[in-house]
DOGU-445221 format. One record per residue (C-alpha): residue in three letters; x, y, z; residue number from 1. Coordinates in Angstrom, 2 decimals. Each point is the difference from the previous one (the first is absolute). Layout:
! residues N
<rec residuo="ALA" X="X" Y="Y" Z="Z" num="NUM"/>
...
This chain:
! residues 177
<rec residuo="MET" X="0.00" Y="0.00" Z="0.00" num="1"/>
<rec residuo="ALA" X="2.83" Y="2.39" Z="0.82" num="2"/>
<rec residuo="LYS" X="1.58" Y="-0.59" Z="-3.42" num="3"/>
<rec residuo="ILE" X="-3.22" Y="0.95" Z="-1.78" num="4"/>
<rec residuo="GLU" X="-0.29" Y="3.24" Z="1.98" num="5"/>
<rec residuo="LEU" X="3.63" Y="0.83" Z="-0.73" num="6"/>
<rec residuo="LYS" X="-0.51" Y="-0.62" Z="-3.70" num="7"/>
<rec residuo="ARG" X="-3.23" Y="2.01" Z="-0.02" num="8"/>
<rec residuo="SER" X="1.81" Y="3.03" Z="1.43" num="9"/>
<rec residuo="ILE" X="2.66" Y="-0.25" Z="-2.72" num="10"/>
<rec residuo="VAL" X="-2.66" Y="-0.23" Z="-2.71" num="11"/>
<rec residuo="GLU" X="-1.75" Y="3.05" Z="1.49" num="12"/>
<rec residuo="GLU" X="3.31" Y="1.89" Z="0.13" num="13"/>
<rec residuo="ILE" X="0.63" Y="-0.68" Z="-3.70" num="14"/>
<rec residuo="ALA" X="-3.58" Y="0.89" Z="-0.94" num="15"/>
<rec residuo="ASN" X="0.18" Y="3.28" Z="1.94" num="16"/>
<rec residuo="ASN" X="3.33" Y="0.93" Z="-1.60" num="17"/>
<rec residuo="VAL" X="-1.18" Y="-0.59" Z="-3.58" num="18"/>
<rec residuo="LYS" X="-3.53" Y="1.35" Z="0.48" num="19"/>
<rec residuo="ASP" X="0.78" Y="3.72" Z="-0.35" num="20"/>
<rec residuo="ALA" X="3.42" Y="-0.29" Z="-1.65" num="21"/>
<rec residuo="GLN" X="0.85" Y="2.10" Z="-3.05" num="22"/>
<rec residuo="CYS" X="2.40" Y="-2.67" Z="-1.24" num="23"/>
<rec residuo="VAL" X="0.64" Y="-3.66" Z="0.80" num="24"/>
<rec residuo="VAL" X="2.85" Y="-1.77" Z="-1.80" num="25"/>
<rec residuo="LEU" X="0.60" Y="-3.73" Z="0.24" num="26"/>
<rec residuo="VAL" X="3.69" Y="-0.96" Z="-0.34" num="27"/>
<rec residuo="ASN" X="1.96" Y="-3.22" Z="-0.13" num="28"/>
<rec residuo="TYR" X="3.04" Y="0.45" Z="2.21" num="29"/>
<rec residuo="SER" X="1.62" Y="-3.43" Z="-0.35" num="30"/>
<rec residuo="GLY" X="3.70" Y="0.24" Z="-0.68" num="31"/>
<rec residuo="LEU" X="0.57" Y="3.18" Z="2.01" num="32"/>
<rec residuo="THR" X="2.58" Y="-0.18" Z="2.73" num="33"/>
<rec residuo="VAL" X="-0.82" Y="1.15" Z="3.52" num="34"/>
<rec residuo="GLU" X="2.18" Y="3.06" Z="-0.52" num="35"/>
<rec residuo="GLN" X="-1.81" Y="0.93" Z="-3.23" num="36"/>
<rec residuo="ASP" X="-3.39" Y="-0.55" Z="1.62" num="37"/>
<rec residuo="THR" X="1.01" Y="2.22" Z="2.93" num="38"/>
<rec residuo="ILE" X="1.03" Y="2.79" Z="-2.39" num="39"/>
<rec residuo="LEU" X="-3.31" Y="-0.32" Z="-1.86" num="40"/>
<rec residuo="ARG" X="-2.05" Y="0.06" Z="3.18" num="41"/>
<rec residuo="LYS" X="1.84" Y="3.11" Z="1.25" num="42"/>
<rec residuo="GLU" X="-0.54" Y="1.84" Z="-3.27" num="43"/>
<rec residuo="LEU" X="-3.71" Y="-0.87" Z="-0.09" num="44"/>
<rec residuo="ARG" X="-0.48" Y="0.90" Z="3.66" num="45"/>
<rec residuo="GLU" X="1.62" Y="3.43" Z="-0.55" num="46"/>
<rec residuo="ALA" X="-2.50" Y="0.61" Z="-2.83" num="47"/>
<rec residuo="GLY" X="-2.93" Y="-0.88" Z="2.29" num="48"/>
<rec residuo="ILE" X="-0.73" Y="-3.33" Z="-1.69" num="49"/>
<rec residuo="LEU" X="-0.98" Y="-3.10" Z="1.94" num="50"/>
<rec residuo="TYR" X="1.97" Y="-3.02" Z="-1.23" num="51"/>
<rec residuo="LYS" X="-0.88" Y="-3.30" Z="1.55" num="52"/>
<rec residuo="VAL" X="0.24" Y="-3.70" Z="-0.69" num="53"/>
<rec residuo="TYR" X="-3.18" Y="-1.99" Z="0.66" num="54"/>
<rec residuo="LYS" X="-0.97" Y="-3.56" Z="-0.73" num="55"/>
<rec residuo="ASN" X="-1.72" Y="-0.33" Z="-3.36" num="56"/>
<rec residuo="THR" X="-3.06" Y="-1.65" Z="1.55" num="57"/>
<rec residuo="MET" X="-0.40" Y="2.92" Z="2.42" num="58"/>
<rec residuo="MET" X="0.23" Y="2.50" Z="-2.87" num="59"/>
<rec residuo="ASP" X="-2.49" Y="-2.04" Z="-2.01" num="60"/>
<rec residuo="PHE" X="-2.57" Y="0.16" Z="2.83" num="61"/>
<rec residuo="ALA" X="0.66" Y="3.69" Z="0.61" num="62"/>
<rec residuo="PHE" X="-0.35" Y="0.96" Z="-3.68" num="63"/>
<rec residuo="LYS" X="-3.53" Y="-1.42" Z="-0.28" num="64"/>
<rec residuo="GLY" X="-2.51" Y="2.82" Z="-0.35" num="65"/>
<rec residuo="THR" X="2.65" Y="2.69" Z="-0.57" num="66"/>
<rec residuo="SER" X="1.41" Y="1.65" Z="-3.10" num="67"/>
<rec residuo="CYS" X="3.04" Y="-2.27" Z="0.40" num="68"/>
<rec residuo="GLU" X="-2.00" Y="-3.16" Z="-0.66" num="69"/>
<rec residuo="SER" X="1.53" Y="-0.29" Z="-3.49" num="70"/>
<rec residuo="LEU" X="3.46" Y="-0.37" Z="1.56" num="71"/>
<rec residuo="ALA" X="-0.99" Y="-3.38" Z="1.46" num="72"/>
<rec residuo="GLU" X="0.81" Y="-1.78" Z="-3.27" num="73"/>
<rec residuo="HIS" X="3.66" Y="0.96" Z="0.43" num="74"/>
<rec residuo="LEU" X="0.37" Y="-1.35" Z="3.54" num="75"/>
<rec residuo="HIS" X="2.58" Y="-2.73" Z="-0.42" num="76"/>
<rec residuo="GLY" X="3.63" Y="-0.04" Z="0.99" num="77"/>
<rec residuo="THR" X="1.63" Y="2.49" Z="2.32" num="78"/>
<rec residuo="ASN" X="-2.05" Y="3.17" Z="-0.06" num="79"/>
<rec residuo="ALA" X="-0.06" Y="3.26" Z="1.89" num="80"/>
<rec residuo="LEU" X="-2.28" Y="3.05" Z="-0.11" num="81"/>
<rec residuo="ALA" X="1.03" Y="3.61" Z="-0.36" num="82"/>
<rec residuo="ILE" X="-2.91" Y="2.22" Z="1.06" num="83"/>
<rec residuo="SER" X="-0.26" Y="3.78" Z="-0.23" num="84"/>
<rec residuo="ALA" X="-2.95" Y="1.87" Z="1.45" num="85"/>
<rec residuo="ASP" X="1.03" Y="3.37" Z="-1.44" num="86"/>
<rec residuo="ASP" X="2.09" Y="-0.23" Z="-3.18" num="87"/>
<rec residuo="ALA" X="-1.29" Y="-2.04" Z="-2.92" num="88"/>
<rec residuo="THR" X="3.36" Y="-0.28" Z="-1.77" num="89"/>
<rec residuo="ALA" X="2.58" Y="-0.15" Z="2.79" num="90"/>
<rec residuo="PRO" X="0.02" Y="-3.78" Z="0.63" num="91"/>
<rec residuo="ALA" X="0.37" Y="-0.81" Z="-3.69" num="92"/>
<rec residuo="ARG" X="2.73" Y="2.64" Z="-0.51" num="93"/>
<rec residuo="ILE" X="2.08" Y="-1.13" Z="2.98" num="94"/>
<rec residuo="LEU" X="-0.44" Y="-3.71" Z="-0.73" num="95"/>
<rec residuo="ASN" X="0.86" Y="0.53" Z="-3.68" num="96"/>
<rec residuo="LYS" X="3.15" Y="1.94" Z="0.89" num="97"/>
<rec residuo="PHE" X="0.99" Y="-2.74" Z="2.43" num="98"/>
<rec residuo="ALA" X="-0.80" Y="-2.78" Z="-2.51" num="99"/>
<rec residuo="LYS" X="2.35" Y="1.63" Z="-2.53" num="100"/>
<rec residuo="GLN" X="2.77" Y="-0.17" Z="2.57" num="101"/>
<rec residuo="TYR" X="-0.94" Y="-3.48" Z="1.28" num="102"/>
<rec residuo="PRO" X="-1.75" Y="-2.03" Z="-2.75" num="103"/>
<rec residuo="ALA" X="-1.08" Y="-2.69" Z="2.48" num="104"/>
<rec residuo="LEU" X="-2.88" Y="2.28" Z="1.05" num="105"/>
<rec residuo="GLU" X="-2.97" Y="-0.29" Z="-2.36" num="106"/>
<rec residuo="MET" X="-3.14" Y="2.14" Z="-0.06" num="107"/>
<rec residuo="ILE" X="-2.87" Y="-2.36" Z="-0.74" num="108"/>
<rec residuo="ALA" X="-3.16" Y="2.11" Z="-0.09" num="109"/>
<rec residuo="GLY" X="-1.77" Y="2.73" Z="1.90" num="110"/>
<rec residuo="VAL" X="-3.12" Y="2.00" Z="0.68" num="111"/>
<rec residuo="VAL" X="0.22" Y="3.76" Z="-0.45" num="112"/>
<rec residuo="GLU" X="-2.93" Y="2.13" Z="1.15" num="113"/>
<rec residuo="GLY" X="-2.29" Y="-3.03" Z="-0.24" num="114"/>
<rec residuo="ASN" X="1.11" Y="-1.10" Z="-3.49" num="115"/>
<rec residuo="TYR" X="1.85" Y="-3.26" Z="-0.62" num="116"/>
<rec residuo="ASN" X="3.30" Y="0.23" Z="-1.88" num="117"/>
<rec residuo="ASP" X="2.03" Y="-2.92" Z="-1.27" num="118"/>
<rec residuo="GLN" X="3.79" Y="-0.01" Z="-0.03" num="119"/>
<rec residuo="ALA" X="0.17" Y="2.24" Z="-3.10" num="120"/>
<rec residuo="GLY" X="-2.46" Y="2.47" Z="1.55" num="121"/>
<rec residuo="ILE" X="1.98" Y="0.22" Z="3.22" num="122"/>
<rec residuo="GLN" X="3.19" Y="0.43" Z="-2.01" num="123"/>
<rec residuo="ALA" X="-1.61" Y="2.90" Z="-1.92" num="124"/>
<rec residuo="LEU" X="-1.13" Y="1.53" Z="3.28" num="125"/>
<rec residuo="ALA" X="3.55" Y="-0.22" Z="1.34" num="126"/>
<rec residuo="ASP" X="1.22" Y="2.19" Z="-2.86" num="127"/>
<rec residuo="ILE" X="-2.30" Y="2.87" Z="0.98" num="128"/>
<rec residuo="PRO" X="1.89" Y="2.71" Z="1.92" num="129"/>
<rec residuo="SER" X="-0.96" Y="0.85" Z="3.57" num="130"/>
<rec residuo="ARG" X="-2.64" Y="2.63" Z="0.74" num="131"/>
<rec residuo="GLU" X="2.72" Y="2.49" Z="0.93" num="132"/>
<rec residuo="GLY" X="1.85" Y="-0.71" Z="-3.25" num="133"/>
<rec residuo="LEU" X="-3.16" Y="0.52" Z="-2.05" num="134"/>
<rec residuo="LEU" X="-0.78" Y="3.26" Z="1.82" num="135"/>
<rec residuo="GLY" X="3.55" Y="1.19" Z="-0.65" num="136"/>
<rec residuo="LYS" X="-0.37" Y="-0.72" Z="-3.72" num="137"/>
<rec residuo="LEU" X="-3.35" Y="1.78" Z="-0.06" num="138"/>
<rec residuo="LEU" X="1.42" Y="3.08" Z="1.72" num="139"/>
<rec residuo="GLY" X="2.97" Y="-0.02" Z="-2.37" num="140"/>
<rec residuo="SER" X="-2.38" Y="-0.13" Z="-2.97" num="141"/>
<rec residuo="ILE" X="-2.05" Y="2.87" Z="1.37" num="142"/>
<rec residuo="GLN" X="3.05" Y="2.07" Z="0.91" num="143"/>
<rec residuo="SER" X="1.80" Y="-0.45" Z="-3.33" num="144"/>
<rec residuo="PRO" X="-2.25" Y="2.28" Z="-2.14" num="145"/>
<rec residuo="ILE" X="0.02" Y="2.69" Z="2.69" num="146"/>
<rec residuo="THR" X="3.80" Y="-0.12" Z="0.21" num="147"/>
<rec residuo="ASN" X="0.32" Y="0.22" Z="-3.78" num="148"/>
<rec residuo="PHE" X="-2.43" Y="2.94" Z="-0.10" num="149"/>
<rec residuo="ALA" X="1.98" Y="1.82" Z="2.70" num="150"/>
<rec residuo="ARG" X="3.24" Y="-0.63" Z="-1.90" num="151"/>
<rec residuo="VAL" X="-1.48" Y="1.45" Z="-3.22" num="152"/>
<rec residuo="LEU" X="-1.29" Y="3.08" Z="1.84" num="153"/>
<rec residuo="SER" X="3.43" Y="0.47" Z="1.55" num="154"/>
<rec residuo="GLN" X="1.68" Y="-0.20" Z="-3.40" num="155"/>
<rec residuo="ILE" X="-2.49" Y="2.47" Z="-1.47" num="156"/>
<rec residuo="ALA" X="0.55" Y="2.37" Z="2.92" num="157"/>
<rec residuo="GLU" X="3.78" Y="-0.24" Z="-0.44" num="158"/>
<rec residuo="ALA" X="-0.18" Y="0.61" Z="-3.73" num="159"/>
<rec residuo="GLY" X="-2.74" Y="2.64" Z="0.21" num="160"/>
<rec residuo="GLY" X="1.35" Y="1.41" Z="3.24" num="161"/>
<rec residuo="GLY" X="3.22" Y="1.04" Z="-1.71" num="162"/>
<rec residuo="GLU" X="-1.88" Y="1.91" Z="-2.71" num="163"/>
<rec residuo="ALA" X="-2.34" Y="1.57" Z="2.54" num="164"/>
<rec residuo="ALA" X="2.96" Y="1.21" Z="2.08" num="165"/>
<rec residuo="ILE" X="1.59" Y="1.57" Z="-3.07" num="166"/>
<rec residuo="ALA" X="-3.29" Y="1.65" Z="-0.95" num="167"/>
<rec residuo="ALA" X="-0.46" Y="1.32" Z="3.54" num="168"/>
<rec residuo="LYS" X="3.56" Y="1.26" Z="0.08" num="169"/>
<rec residuo="GLY" X="-0.46" Y="1.72" Z="-3.34" num="170"/>
<rec residuo="SER" X="-3.25" Y="1.67" Z="1.05" num="171"/>
<rec residuo="GLY" X="1.61" Y="1.10" Z="3.26" num="172"/>
<rec residuo="GLU" X="2.90" Y="1.63" Z="-1.83" num="173"/>
<rec residuo="GLU" X="-2.41" Y="1.88" Z="-2.24" num="174"/>
<rec residuo="ALA" X="-1.89" Y="1.26" Z="3.03" num="175"/>
<rec residuo="ALA" X="3.24" Y="1.19" Z="1.63" num="176"/>
<rec residuo="GLU" X="1.00" Y="2.07" Z="-3.03" num="177"/>
């Protein structure tokens, strides 16, 4: 009886974590060393992402009735979940960067804002820049025309300003005589 209660609390924990998550990524971590896994966990934790290894059967029970139900078909082997409640792209970006460095890590599938994504979809999501990066590009795009306009006005003022100074000097000399 105690085992069932213990398992039920784990299933509820998983269900609560994925219920309101912006992004849930299922990864296969077999082949990673303990050192590599520790580095990955630290990086994910610093980004505010929950990364946890659960038994596949527990995840299967927890996924029932949630948007992550489609991930159940991928639950075989050594799997872990990366869950982000705030950022929809952060888990995929960090895991993708780590997988390039350590090919043993494999992103299997994920659910982003309630929509299922296979491995190719998660890979595409990983290539999207962070929110801050996108805002920076947007501000750069907005600022560029204004900067160019100011530069043109400055050049016109310099070119025209020289002629205006000569004209003012000439009219001042005439007034003095």
